[in-house]
TIRO-2110 file (N, C-alpha, C; in Angstrom, 1 decimal):
// TIRO-2110
0.9, -1.2, 0.1, N, 1, A
0.1, 0.1, 0.0, CA, 1, A
1.0, 1.3, 0.1, C, 1, A
0.7, 2.1, -0.8, N, 2, A
1.6, 3.4, -1.0, CA, 2, A
1.3, 4.3, 0.2, C, 2, A
2.3, 4.9, 0.6, N, 3, A
2.3, 6.0, 1.7, CA, 3, A
1.6, 7.2, 1.1, C, 3, A
0.8, 7.8, 2.0, N, 4, A
0.2, 9.1, 1.6, CA, 4, A
1.1, 10.2, 2.1, C, 4, A
1.6, 11.2, 1.4, N, 5, A
2.2, 12.1, 1.9, CA, 5, A
1.3, 13.3, 2.6, C, 5, A
1.8, 13.8, 3.7, N, 6, A
1.1, 14.9, 4.3, CA, 6, A
1.4, 16.3, 3.5, C, 6, A
0.6, 17.2, 3.6, N, 7, A
0.9, 18.5, 3.1, CA, 7, A
2.1, 19.2, 3.8, C, 7, A
2.9, 19.9, 3.0, N, 8, A
3.9, 20.4, 3.7, CA, 8, A
3.6, 21.8, 4.2, C, 8, A
4.3, 22.3, 5.3, N, 9, A
4.1, 23.4, 5.9, CA, 9, A
4.8, 24.4, 5.1, C, 9, A
4.2, 25.5, 4.7, N, 10, A
5.1, 26.7, 4.0, CA, 10, A
5.2, 27.9, 4.8, C, 10, A
4.3, 28.0, 5.7, N, 11, A
4.6, 29.3, 6.5, CA, 11, A
3.7, 29.2, 7.9, C, 11, A
4.7, 29.7, 8.8, N, 12, A
4.0, 29.7, 10.2, CA, 12, A
4.2, 31.2, 10.6, C, 12, A
2.9, 31.9, 11.0, N, 13, A
3.0, 33.3, 11.5, CA, 13, A
2.3, 33.4, 12.8, C, 13, A
2.4, 34.3, 13.5, N, 14, A
1.7, 34.8, 14.7, CA, 14, A
0.3, 35.3, 14.3, C, 14, A
-0.6, 34.9, 15.0, N, 15, A
-2.1, 35.3, 14.7, CA, 15, A
-2.2, 36.6, 15.6, C, 15, A
-3.3, 37.3, 15.5, N, 16, A
-3.5, 38.7, 16.1, CA, 16, A
-3.9, 38.3, 17.6, C, 16, A
-4.3, 37.2, 17.9, N, 17, A
-4.5, 36.7, 19.2, CA, 17, A
-3.4, 36.0, 19.8, C, 17, A
-3.3, 36.3, 21.1, N, 18, A
-1.9, 35.7, 21.8, CA, 18, A
-2.1, 34.2, 21.8, C, 18, A
-0.8, 33.7, 21.6, N, 19, A
-0.5, 32.2, 21.6, CA, 19, A
-1.3, 31.4, 20.4, C, 19, A
-1.6, 32.1, 19.4, N, 20, A
-2.2, 31.5, 18.4, CA, 20, A
-1.3, 31.6, 17.1, C, 20, A
-0.9, 30.3, 16.5, N, 21, A
-0.2, 30.4, 15.4, CA, 21, A
-1.1, 30.0, 14.1, C, 21, A
-0.8, 30.8, 12.9, N, 22, A
-1.4, 30.5, 11.7, CA, 22, A
-0.4, 29.5, 10.8, C, 22, A
-0.9, 28.4, 10.5, N, 23, A
0.0, 27.4, 9.7, CA, 23, A
-0.7, 27.4, 8.4, C, 23, A
0.1, 27.7, 7.3, N, 24, A
-0.4, 27.6, 5.9, CA, 24, A
0.5, 26.5, 5.1, C, 24, A
-0.2, 25.6, 4.6, N, 25, A
0.4, 24.5, 4.0, CA, 25, A
0.4, 24.6, 2.5, C, 25, A
1.1, 23.7, 1.7, N, 26, A
1.7, 23.9, 0.3, CA, 26, A
0.3, 24.1, -0.6, C, 26, A
-0.9, 23.4, -0.1, N, 27, A
-2.0, 23.6, -1.0, CA, 27, A
-3.0, 24.6, -0.7, C, 27, A
-2.4, 25.6, 0.0, N, 28, A
-3.2, 26.8, 0.4, CA, 28, A
-4.0, 26.7, 1.7, C, 28, A
-4.1, 25.5, 2.2, N, 29, A
-4.8, 25.3, 3.4, CA, 29, A
-4.2, 26.0, 4.6, C, 29, A
-5.0, 26.6, 5.5, N, 30, A
-4.8, 27.4, 6.5, CA, 30, A
-5.4, 27.1, 7.6, C, 30, A
-4.5, 26.7, 8.8, N, 31, A
-5.1, 26.3, 10.1, CA, 31, A
-4.7, 27.2, 11.2, C, 31, A
-5.5, 27.3, 12.4, N, 32, A
-5.1, 28.3, 13.3, CA, 32, A
-4.8, 27.1, 14.6, C, 32, A
-3.6, 27.3, 15.3, N, 33, A
-3.4, 26.4, 16.4, CA, 33, A
-3.0, 27.1, 17.6, C, 33, A
-3.7, 26.7, 18.8, N, 34, A
-3.6, 27.3, 20.0, CA, 34, A
-2.2, 26.5, 20.7, C, 34, A
-1.2, 27.5, 20.9, N, 35, A
-0.1, 26.9, 21.4, CA, 35, A
0.1, 27.2, 22.9, C, 35, A
-0.9, 27.7, 23.5, N, 36, A
-1.0, 28.1, 24.9, CA, 36, A
-0.7, 26.8, 25.8, C, 36, A
-1.2, 25.8, 25.5, N, 37, A
-1.0, 24.5, 26.2, CA, 37, A
0.4, 24.1, 26.4, C, 37, A
1.1, 24.2, 25.2, N, 38, A
2.6, 23.9, 25.1, CA, 38, A
3.4, 24.7, 25.8, C, 38, A
3.1, 26.0, 25.8, N, 39, A
3.8, 27.0, 26.5, CA, 39, A
3.8, 26.9, 28.0, C, 39, A
2.5, 26.7, 28.5, N, 40, A
2.3, 26.4, 29.9, CA, 40, A
3.1, 25.0, 30.4, C, 40, A
3.0, 24.1, 29.6, N, 41, A
3.7, 22.8, 29.8, CA, 41, A
5.2, 22.9, 30.1, C, 41, A
5.7, 23.6, 29.2, N, 42, A
7.3, 23.8, 29.2, CA, 42, A
7.8, 25.2, 29.7, C, 42, A
6.9, 25.8, 30.4, N, 43, A
7.5, 27.0, 31.2, CA, 43, A
8.5, 26.8, 32.3, C, 43, A
9.4, 27.5, 32.1, N, 44, A
10.6, 27.5, 33.2, CA, 44, A
10.5, 28.5, 34.1, C, 44, A
10.4, 28.2, 35.5, N, 45, A
10.0, 29.2, 36.5, CA, 45, A
11.2, 29.4, 37.1, C, 45, A
END
């Protein structure tokens, strides 16, 4: 069974909202990702 290739990420940019990233893929698809959970998990005190 042939492997299906995932769309490649072409650009990552900060959104207007805090801790949100805009990810654009090679086929024009764009998603917003909330990174606040990752930031809290790896925060250094």
